[in-house]
N, C-alpha and C positions, 0 to 999 in steps of 0.2 A: 316518339313522333304515335299518334293518333291511328286508327283502323281508318278512318274518317278520312283525315287529311292522306292517308296511303293513297287511299282510292281513287279520294283524287285528282294527286297528282299524277298517277295510272291513266286514268280518262279524260284528263290534259294532254299529256303527253300522244297517247294515241288517237285524238282530232290532230294533233301536229302531225303526227306521220303520217295521217290520214291524209292527209293535205300535201304533205309533200309528192307523198305514193300517185295523188290523183294528176299533181300537176304532169308526171313521168309517164304516167299511165294513159295522159292523155294523148300525147303523141303519139298513139298505136290508136286509139278511140275508145279509150276504155275506161275510163274518167270517170266513170258512173259503177265501176265497182265496187261491190261490198267490200270493207276492210274494216274489220273485225280481232280479236286479240287470238282465232284461231287462225286465220288467213295465211296461209305458205304463201311466198315471196312465187316461187320457181312454178309451184302446182296452181296453185290457183286464182297466181295475178301473173303467169305466166312471164317472171322478167327473167331477162339475162345477167351474165357478166355485169355487162358494161350497166346494165340500169343500174347494179347494186354501187356502181362506181361513184357514177353518177348521184345516188342516193346521197353513200358516203359523203359528197357532198355538198349537197344540200343539207343535210346535218350537222354539219361544220360552221355550214355557213349560220345556219337556223341556230346554233347550241354553244358554238366556238369548239375550244382544241378540247374543250375538258371532254365531248363526246368524240370517241373515236373510234368508225364506224372500221376503218383497215383492223385496227389491235381486235376489235371484236370479232369480225368474222376471219383473223389471221390465227384464234387459240381452239378452229371447229374446224373437222374432217369434211374433204368431199361430200361426203353422205346430212350432215350434219349442218352444212351451208345448203345443200335444196333440200330438207325441213325446214329447214328455217319460218320463224313462224314471225307474225309483225306483234305478237305478245311477247316472245322472248326480248324482238328490237326496244319493245316499250320497255318490258325493268328493267333491260342494263341501260336504257337514257335514265329512267328514271332513277333507281342506282346512284348514277353517275351522277344528277341533278342531287342527288340529297347528300350523295358523301362530298361535293365541291361545297357545299352550303354547309357541312358543318366545320368545315375548315380544318 
């Protein structure tokens, strides 16, 4: 896969995840938050563990069972979860989608 295609998938996934996050953040009146690859779930978006559970459900609804958010964060330590960025999730989702496509 070419670098252009790779970057395109990440941009698409980032836009989709940002949309999911804005829907969750809308409940707190924060739906206009800047969301980029370096945005941290805890520090920047002030997301709690229940928000991450909600995000996991919405990711599964969007991408199906091939994107397993619980498995992704299950492999992380507490400090890594606290420092988790949107970009790390974007890379995980993009890699998972590529692997599913490759079969």
